[in-house]
N, C-alpha and C positions, 0 to 999 in steps of 0.2 A: 412415597417412593419416587423414582425417576420420572414416572409418568406425569407428575405435576409440573414438569419443567416448561411452564408457559405454553403448554400444548392444549390445555383444556379450554381456554377461552382466548384465542389469539387476538380478539378484538378488544380485550381488556387492557387499557393503557396503564392502569394502575399496576398490573402485573408486569408490564413492559418495564416500568420504572424500577420495580423491585429487582428485576433481572440484572440491572447494572449498578445497583446500589453498592457502595463501598465494601460492605461486609458480605456481599453475595459471593458464595463459593464459585460461581460460574464466571464471575466478572473478569478474572485474569485470563480465562480461556477466550472470552469474547474479545478482550483487548488484544490478545495474541493474534487472533484472526485479523483484526484491524491493522495491526503492525505488518503482518504478511501481505495483506492487500495493498498497503501503502508501498512496500518495497516492490511488489509486482507491478504496480502502476508505473513506477519510475523505470523499471526494467523495460516494460512495454513501450514507454515513451522513447527510450533510447534505441530500442529495436527499430522503431519507426524512423528515427533520425538517421540511423545507419542505412536503412532501406532507401530513403529519399536521396541520401548523399551518393549512394552507389549508382543510382539511376542517372545522375548528372553526367554530362559529356566528359567533364574533368573532375572526378570525385576528389575531394580534399581528404587525403589520408589522415590528417591530424584530427579532423572531425570524427571520422570513423574510429580512430584509435581512442579518442576521448570517450566516445559513447561506449566502446567495448570496456574501457577501464571502469567506467561507472557501473556498467552491468555486472562486472566481476565483483565490484565492491558490494552491490546489492545482494548478489549471490552469496558472498561470504557472510554478510550480516544475517541473511535469511537462515543460513545453516548453523550459525553460531548462537542464534537466539533461542533461549530455552523457554518452553511454553509456560513455565511457572515462575519465571524471573520477572516479577512485576516491575521492579525498578528499571531494568533494562528495556522492558516492553514500553513503559511510559516514556522513557528518555528517547527511544527510537521514534515513537509516534510524535512526540513534541518536536523533534528535529526534522523528521522527513515528511510528515503530513502536509505542512505548509508548502514544501517543495513540490510534492506530488500535485497539490491543488493548483499551484502556479503553472506547472508544466501542462496540466490538463487545460487550464484556461487559455494558455498561449496556443495550444494545439487546436482548440475549438475555434479560436479566432482565425488561425491559419486555414482551417477547414472552411470557414465562411468566405475567405478570400479566394479559394480555389475555384 
């Protein structure tokens, strides 16, 4: 039953691998979560961008507007993505995961400089 869903031996890496194998019925659900986290990471990044810009003595409205537009885009994507549409989920991850990673890296570097 459901109880066997990788709960019985979390330390078992073989079971972990099975969890995300192509024919695993849970796989699309897991990938859906990855897609949402990716969009959320980008949204959070631009929330930070807006916040930093607003704190400046002369905030650049274009920067704020840009960030808001991207956040809206992520919001729309998030809410149009169907949890079982594997093709759309994979396409989204393929397109946005590298962007999220890049933003994260640039953010971390900025953090180091502060």
